[in-house]
C-alpha positions in Angstrom: 13.4 -0.2 5.5 9.7 -0.3 4.7 8.0 -3.7 4.6 4.3 -4.4 4.8 4.8 -7.7 6.6 3.4 -9.1 9.7 6.7 -9.0 11.6 7.1 -5.3 11.1 3.5 -4.6 11.9 4.1 -6.2 15.3 7.4 -4.4 16.0 6.7 -0.9 14.5 4.7 0.5 17.3 5.6 4.2 17.7 3.4 6.6 15.7 5.3 9.4 13.9 4.2 12.0 11.4 6.5 12.1 8.4 6.6 14.7 5.7 6.9 14.1 2.0 10.0 16.0 0.9 10.2 14.8 -2.7 8.3 12.9 -5.3 10.3 11.5 -8.2 8.3 11.3 -11.4 9.4 8.8 -14.0 7.9 7.2 -17.1 8.2 3.4 -17.6 7.3 0.8 -20.1 5.8 -2.4 -18.8 6.1 -5.8 -20.3 3.0 -5.2 -22.5 4.5 -2.1 -24.0 2.1 0.2 -22.0 3.8 3.5 -21.0 2.8 4.8 -17.6 3.9 7.4 -15.1 5.3 6.4 -11.7 5.7 8.5 -8.6 8.3 7.6 -5.9 7.9 9.6 -2.8 10.6 10.3 -0.3 9.6 11.0 3.3 11.5 12.6 6.2 10.7 12.1 9.8 12.3 12.8 13.2 12.5 10.1 15.9 14.1 10.6 19.3 16.0 13.7 18.1 17.4 12.1 14.9 16.2 12.9 11.4 15.6 10.0 8.9 14.9 10.0 5.2 13.2 7.1 3.5 12.1 6.4 -0.1 8.7 4.7 -0.3 7.6 2.3 -3.0 6.5 3.8 -6.3 2.8 4.5 -6.9 0.9 5.1 -10.2 -1.5 7.8 -8.9 0.1 11.2 -9.0 -2.3 12.5 -6.4 -1.4 9.9 -3.8 1.6 11.8 -2.5 2.5 15.5 -2.9 5.4 17.4 -1.5 4.8 18.7 2.0 2.0 16.1 2.6 2.0 14.6 6.1 2.1 10.8 6.2 1.4 8.7 9.3 3.9 6.0 9.9 4.8 3.5 12.7 8.4 3.2 13.6 10.3 0.3 15.2 11.6 1.8 18.5 14.7 -0.5 18.4 15.5 0.1 14.7 14.0 3.5 13.7 14.8 3.0 10.0 12.2 0.2 10.0 8.7 1.5 9.4 5.3 0.8 8.1 2.8 3.2 6.6 -0.1 3.6 9.0 -3.3 2.6 7.3 -1.7 1.4 4.1 -2.0 -2.2 3.0 -5.2 -2.8 4.9 -8.2 -4.2 3.1 -11.2 -1.9 3.0 -14.8 -3.1 3.0 -15.3 -2.4 -0.8 -12.1 -4.3 -1.5 -13.3 -7.3 0.5 -16.6 -7.2 -1.3 -14.9 -7.3 -4.7 -12.6 -10.1 -3.6 -15.6 -12.2 -2.4 -17.6 -11.5 -5.6 -14.6 -12.3 -7.7 -14.2 -15.6 -5.9 -17.9 -16.5 -6.5 -17.6 -15.7 -10.2 -14.4 -17.8 -10.4 -16.2 -20.8 -8.7 -19.1 -20.5 -11.1 -16.8 -20.3 -14.1 -14.9 -23.4 -13.1 -17.9 -25.6 -12.1 -20.4 -24.3 -14.6 -23.8 -23.0 -14.0 -26.0 -24.1 -11.1 -29.4 -25.6 -11.9 -32.3 -25.2 -9.5 -35.0 -27.8 -9.6 -38.6 -26.7 -9.3 -40.5 -28.9 -6.9 -44.0 -28.0 -8.4 
């Protein structure tokens, strides 16, 4: 089970290298009638002598996962089927900047423009 939640981030502590063994390509229509390609990767990893297979969530960028790619994961030592993708789901500096700028634009659009008084 793959969940990007706080609980799993705390319990999934053992680093493992997984291998992408398949990428399922599909075409889907969204609610707006837009047709897009989706890619659903399946990874395989070995943990304590046992091999596990797991299907990840679909992505929209065909270059994000390719067959035979190595993927870093963190596995729950008590439940090895639980995992998180290492480095996925974390905010990057550019993402944080865009979020902050978006918040500022939203505040200005709600409250109107700010007027500065000239004390001269």
